[in-house]
C-alpha positions in Angstrom: 11.1 -89.5 124.1 12.6 -91.5 126.9 12.4 -95.3 127.4 9.2 -95.0 129.5 7.3 -93.6 126.5 7.1 -90.1 128.0 8.7 -87.2 126.3 10.7 -85.3 129.0 10.4 -81.5 129.1 13.3 -79.8 127.4 14.4 -78.2 130.7 13.7 -81.2 132.9 16.6 -82.1 135.2 17.1 -85.8 135.9 19.7 -86.7 138.5 20.7 -90.3 138.7 22.1 -91.2 142.1 24.4 -94.2 142.8 24.2 -94.8 146.5 26.4 -97.9 146.8 24.1 -100.0 149.0 21.0 -101.0 147.0 19.2 -103.0 149.8 19.3 -100.0 152.2 20.7 -102.2 155.0 23.3 -99.7 156.3 22.6 -96.7 158.5 25.8 -94.9 157.4 24.7 -95.1 153.7 21.2 -94.0 154.7 22.6 -91.0 156.4 24.5 -90.0 153.3 21.4 -90.6 151.2 19.4 -88.4 153.6 21.8 -85.5 153.4 22.3 -85.8 149.6 18.5 -86.0 148.9 17.9 -82.9 151.0 20.6 -81.0 149.1 19.4 -82.1 145.7 15.7 -81.3 146.3 16.7 -77.9 147.8 18.8 -77.0 144.8 16.5 -78.4 142.1 13.0 -78.4 143.5 11.4 -79.5 140.3 14.1 -82.1 139.3 13.5 -85.8 139.1 15.9 -87.5 141.4 16.4 -91.2 140.7 18.2 -93.5 143.2 19.4 -96.9 142.1 18.1 -99.6 144.4 17.0 -103.2 144.8 14.4 -102.2 147.3 12.0 -99.6 145.8 9.4 -99.9 148.5 11.8 -99.5 151.3 13.5 -96.5 149.5 10.1 -94.8 149.3 9.7 -95.3 153.1 13.0 -93.7 153.8 13.1 -91.1 151.0 9.6 -90.3 149.5 11.0 -87.4 147.5 13.0 -89.6 145.2 12.2 -92.1 142.4 13.4 -95.7 142.7 15.4 -96.8 139.7 14.9 -100.6 140.0 18.2 -102.0 138.9 16.9 -105.6 138.7 14.0 -104.6 136.4 15.9 -102.8 133.7 16.5 -99.5 135.6 14.0 -97.3 133.7 12.7 -94.0 135.0 9.2 -94.6 136.5 6.4 -93.7 134.1 5.3 -90.9 136.4 7.2 -88.6 138.6 5.7 -88.9 142.1 4.3 -85.8 143.8 7.0 -84.4 146.0 6.4 -85.0 149.6 7.7 -82.6 152.3 8.1 -85.1 155.1 9.4 -88.6 155.8 7.2 -91.5 156.3 7.8 -93.7 159.4 10.1 -96.5 158.1 9.9 -98.2 161.5 6.3 -98.9 160.8 6.2 -99.3 157.0 9.7 -100.8 156.6 8.9 -104.5 157.4 6.1 -104.6 154.9 8.0 -102.9 152.1 11.1 -105.0 152.8 9.2 -108.2 152.6 7.5 -107.1 149.3 10.9 -106.0 147.8 12.5 -109.3 148.7 9.6 -111.3 147.3 9.5 -109.4 144.0 13.3 -109.6 143.6 13.5 -113.4 144.1 12.5 -114.5 140.6 15.1 -112.2 139.1 17.8 -113.5 141.4 17.0 -117.1 140.5 17.0 -116.3 136.7 20.4 -114.6 136.9 22.0 -117.5 138.7 20.8 -119.8 135.9 22.1 -117.6 133.1 25.7 -117.8 132.0 27.7 -114.6 132.4 28.3 -112.8 129.1 31.8 -111.4 128.9 33.4 -109.3 126.2 36.7 -110.2 124.5 39.5 -107.8 125.2 40.9 -106.7 121.8 42.5 -103.5 123.0 44.9 -104.6 125.7 43.2 -102.3 128.2 42.3 -105.0 130.7 38.6 -105.1 130.0 38.3 -108.8 129.3 37.5 -109.7 132.8 34.3 -107.7 133.0 31.1 -107.3 131.1 30.9 -104.6 128.4 29.4 -101.4 130.0 26.1 -101.2 128.1 22.5 -100.4 129.0 20.1 -103.2 130.1 18.1 -102.8 126.9 21.4 -103.5 125.0 22.1 -106.6 126.9 24.4 -105.0 129.5 24.1 -104.3 133.2 23.7 -100.6 133.3 20.3 -99.1 134.1 18.4 -97.7 131.1 17.7 -94.4 133.1 21.4 -93.5 132.6 20.7 -92.6 128.9 18.3 -89.9 129.9 20.1 -88.5 132.9 21.2 -84.9 133.2 23.9 -85.8 135.7 25.2 -88.9 137.5 26.3 -88.5 141.2 27.9 -91.4 143.1 27.3 -90.4 146.7 29.6 -91.2 149.5 30.7 -94.6 150.8 33.6 -96.9 151.0 32.6 -99.1 148.1 35.4 -98.4 145.6 37.8 -101.0 147.1 39.0 -104.5 146.6 36.7 -105.6 149.4 33.6 -104.8 147.3 34.7 -105.7 143.8 31.2 -106.1 142.3 30.1 -102.6 143.4 33.4 -101.1 142.4 33.0 -102.5 138.8 29.3 -101.5 138.7 30.0 -97.9 139.8 33.0 -97.5 137.4 30.9 -98.8 134.5 28.1 -96.4 135.4 30.6 -93.4 135.5 32.4 -94.7 132.4 29.2 -94.7 130.4 28.4 -91.2 131.6 31.8 -89.7 130.7 31.8 -91.2 127.3 28.3 -89.9 126.5 28.9 -86.4 127.7 26.8 -86.7 130.9 28.3 -84.7 133.9 29.6 -87.3 136.4 30.6 -86.8 140.0 31.8 -88.7 143.1 31.2 -87.1 146.5 32.2 -88.0 150.0 34.1 -91.0 148.8 36.5 -93.3 150.7 38.5 -94.9 147.9 40.7 -97.9 148.6 42.5 -100.0 149.6 42.6 -100.8 145.9 45.4 -103.2 144.7 43.7 -105.6 142.3 45.3 -105.0 138.9 42.1 -105.3 136.9 40.2 -102.9 139.2 43.1 -100.4 139.0 43.1 -100.5 135.2 39.3 -100.0 135.2 39.6 -97.1 137.6 42.4 -95.5 135.5 40.2 -95.7 132.4 37.3 -93.9 134.1 38.2 -91.7 137.1 40.4 -89.2 135.2 37.4 -88.3 133.1 35.0 -87.6 136.0 34.1 -84.0 136.5 34.8 -83.8 140.2 35.8 -86.2 143.0 35.3 -85.2 146.6 37.0 -87.4 149.2 36.1 -88.1 152.8 39.7 -88.3 153.9 43.1 -87.0 152.8 45.6 -89.7 153.8 45.1 -92.4 151.1 42.6 -91.2 148.5 44.5 -88.2 147.0 47.7 -90.2 146.4 45.7 -93.2 144.9 43.8 -90.8 142.5 47.1 -89.2 141.5 48.6 -92.6 140.6 45.4 -93.3 138.6 46.0 -90.2 136.5 43.2 -88.0 138.0 44.0 -84.3 137.5 44.7 -82.6 140.9 42.2 -79.8 140.3 39.4 -82.3 140.0 40.0 -83.7 143.5 39.1 -82.1 146.9 38.9 -83.4 150.4 35.7 -82.5 152.2 35.1 -85.1 154.8 32.2 -87.6 155.0 28.8 -86.1 153.9 27.2 -87.9 156.9 28.9 -85.5 159.1 26.2 -83.0 158.4 23.5 -85.3 159.8 25.4 -85.9 163.0 26.2 -82.2 163.4 22.6 -81.2 162.8 21.3 -83.4 165.7 24.2 -82.7 168.2 23.1 -82.4 171.8 23.9 -79.3 173.9 25.9 -81.3 176.4 27.9 -84.5 176.5 26.0 -87.6 177.5 27.1 -90.1 180.2 26.8 -93.4 178.4 29.2 -95.7 176.4 28.2 -96.5 172.8 29.2 -99.9 171.5 29.2 -101.6 168.1 31.3 -104.6 166.9 31.5 -105.4 163.2 32.3 -109.1 162.4 32.5 -109.9 158.7 34.8 -111.5 156.2 36.5 -108.2 155.8 36.5 -107.6 159.6 37.3 -110.9 161.4 37.1 -110.9 165.2 37.7 -114.2 167.0 36.0 -115.5 170.2 38.9 -114.6 172.5 38.8 -111.0 171.3 35.1 -110.7 171.7 35.4 -112.0 175.3 38.1 -109.4 176.1 36.0 -106.7 174.5 32.9 -107.6 176.5 34.9 -107.7 179.8 36.4 -104.3 179.1 33.3 -102.3 178.2 31.1 -103.9 180.9 33.6 -103.1 183.7 34.2 -99.6 182.4 30.5 -98.9 182.3 30.0 -100.3 185.8 32.8 -98.2 187.2 31.3 -95.0 185.8 27.6 -95.8 186.4 27.1 -95.6 182.6 24.7 -97.4 180.4 26.0 -99.4 177.5 24.2 -98.3 174.3 24.2 -100.7 171.3 24.7 -98.8 168.1 23.7 -100.9 165.1 24.9 -99.6 161.7 24.7 -102.6 159.4 21.6 -104.8 159.2 23.0 -107.0 156.4 22.4 -110.5 157.7 22.0 -108.8 161.1 25.8 -108.7 161.3 26.1 -105.8 163.8 23.3 -107.1 166.0 24.7 -110.6 166.2 28.2 -109.3 167.1 27.2 -106.5 169.4 24.3 -107.6 171.6 26.2 -110.5 173.2 28.9 -108.1 174.4 26.3 -106.3 176.5 24.6 -109.4 177.9 24.7 -109.3 181.7 25.5 -105.7 182.0 23.8 -103.8 184.8 22.5 -101.1 182.6 21.9 -101.5 178.9 19.9 -99.4 176.5 17.5 -101.1 174.1 18.8 -101.3 170.5 16.9 -99.4 167.8 14.7 -101.5 165.5 15.8 -102.9 162.1 14.2 -100.1 160.2 15.1 -97.1 162.4 16.3 -94.1 160.4 19.8 -92.9 160.4 18.7 -89.7 162.1 17.3 -91.8 165.0 20.6 -93.6 165.3 22.5 -90.3 165.4 20.4 -89.2 168.3 21.1 -92.5 170.1 24.8 -91.8 169.6 24.3 -88.3 171.0 23.5 -89.7 174.5 27.1 -91.1 174.8 30.2 -89.6 176.3 32.5 -92.1 174.4 31.7 -94.5 171.5 33.6 -97.8 171.1 33.0 -99.0 167.6 34.2 -101.4 164.8 31.8 -99.7 162.4 33.1 -96.6 160.7 29.9 -94.5 160.5 29.3 -94.7 164.2 32.6 -92.9 164.5 31.4 -90.3 162.0 28.1 -89.8 163.9 30.0 -89.5 167.2 32.8 -87.2 166.2 30.4 -84.8 164.3 28.5 -84.4 167.6 31.7 -83.7 169.6 32.0 -87.2 171.1 35.4 -89.0 171.1 35.7 -92.5 169.7 37.7 -95.6 170.2 37.8 -97.4 166.9 38.5 -101.2 166.6 40.1 -102.8 163.6 41.5 -106.2 162.5 42.2 -105.3 158.8 43.9 -102.8 156.6 40.5 -101.8 155.3 39.4 -100.5 158.7 42.8 -99.2 159.5 42.5 -96.9 156.5 38.9 -95.9 157.4 39.7 -95.0 160.9 43.0 -93.4 160.3 41.5 -91.2 157.5 38.7 -90.2 159.8 41.1 -89.4 162.7 43.1 -87.1 160.3 39.9 -85.1 159.6 39.1 -84.7 163.3 42.4 -84.5 165.2 42.8 -86.1 168.6 39.2 -87.4 169.0 39.8 -90.9 167.7 42.0 -93.7 169.1 42.5 -96.8 167.0 42.9 -100.1 168.8 43.9 -103.2 166.9 42.1 -106.3 168.1 45.1 -108.5 168.0 47.9 -109.4 170.4 47.7 -110.6 174.0 46.8 -107.3 175.7 43.6 -106.3 173.9 41.5 -105.8 177.0 44.2 -103.6 178.7 44.8 -101.5 175.6 41.1 -101.1 175.0 40.5 -100.1 178.7 43.3 -97.5 178.6 42.0 -96.0 175.4 38.4 -95.7 176.6 39.5 -94.3 180.0 41.6 -91.6 178.2 38.7 -90.7 175.9 36.3 -90.6 178.8 38.6 -88.2 180.7 39.4 -86.1 177.7 35.8 -85.8 176.3 35.0 -82.4 177.7 38.2 -80.9 176.5 37.9 -82.4 173.0 34.3 -81.4 172.4 34.8 -77.9 171.0 37.6 -78.9 168.6 35.6 -81.8 167.3 32.6 -79.7 166.6 34.8 -77.1 164.9 36.2 -79.8 162.6 32.7 -81.1 161.9 31.5 -77.6 161.0 34.4 -77.0 158.6 33.7 -80.3 156.8 30.0 -79.5 156.5 30.9 -76.2 154.8 33.4 -77.8 152.5 31.0 -80.5 151.5 28.3 -78.0 150.8 30.7 -75.9 148.7 31.5 -78.8 146.5 27.8 -79.6 146.1 27.3 -75.9 145.0 30.0 -76.4 142.4 28.3 -79.5 141.1 25.1 -77.6 140.7 27.0 -74.9 138.8 28.5 -77.4 136.4 25.2 -79.1 135.7 23.4 -75.8 135.3 26.1 -74.6 132.9 27.3 -71.8 135.2 30.7 -73.3 135.9 33.1 -74.7 133.3 33.6 -78.4 133.1 37.1 -77.9 132.0 40.0 -78.1 134.5 41.0 -74.7 135.9 44.2 -75.6 137.8 42.5 -74.1 140.8 40.7 -75.9 143.7 37.0 -75.4 144.1 35.9 -72.1 145.6 36.0 -71.9 149.4 32.7 -72.2 151.3 30.6 -69.1 151.3 27.6 -70.4 153.2 27.1 -70.3 157.0 25.9 -73.0 159.3 
């Protein structure tokens, strides 16, 4: 009998999904969730798929086929598995109501946690565990969701959250995977962008956990494989597939290149951009759009504190032709289609670049940090010549940005076929890894290392 008081069927499959962004504020994470849920429900039509979240109502709006595992309320499986729905609701209409309800119901828990002292374990092993809470289930006084104990498999879906920049989420994910591996539950990471990771405590934690995970699929091959090797992860448990969100972009790709310029600026603690740089960026994109009779299209990825809106929309103010931004609760699929109207995308947000490249559209990436240097360089290595990285520092930012956008505008028709080929290859590689995961969970593929990489793709697009 599970902790909800219901005895699960002996053959019932329960997949617990770690999605890395519990408030559902990021269109990149929503795209990965969209692709992952479709794959899970296609492979296991009768399975219960639980997604860890702080926003159960909003999750139901975006993904009605899954069950919210409410992290803040103990993280139990719901008492009843919802009837599987075949379509999506309209989050643009229902999102505001669900989001307000989720925020209101979460508030008392937030206040209570701030008033409670943190409980830390004492490190008696020398393994470096003293600086984090003991990984235990919520019912045992820990932070891990109770649903973990009854999970058939744990899958941490793609994202860039295993990094120094997001320490809390890194610790939470590693504790989740650590519990699974020590309790015999198959555990997987897919579509991951790991690093930069230099904090000694996080490195020790990762070295404790990641070598025991069944399979790790990476979205890039420049940094991740070497980091995992140094952490002691066996090479035959690591494969580079590309970002799982590539499949969503590739699926909605237009037949022809558009004629607009997509723009997104990310300004955050981990991506600082000063006023002088913003002024130079605005001047560059507005003059380029005017010269080419192109509209500027705002592409909002992160709705966390409206950070992308607050940084991007002022850049477009006063432009002769500007598309309206999508609403706060627009789906990732809608944003992908918005990207598809562009000939070039200029972005400081990683997943806009994923959406563009996977539709055959070249990208100018903007960075002010090692974190984003790694993100964009890793993505460029997966797609070839379709991405230029421009650092937003120095005295000649406007000129460098103009030259880069002009080159990509000119090269866009030539690059399109090779970018789409690269996207198709990544989709097949990602699906092949997912098929391997299904085989492991179903007992058809050995969980033991084989010294061979996963089988090559056999499916067709």
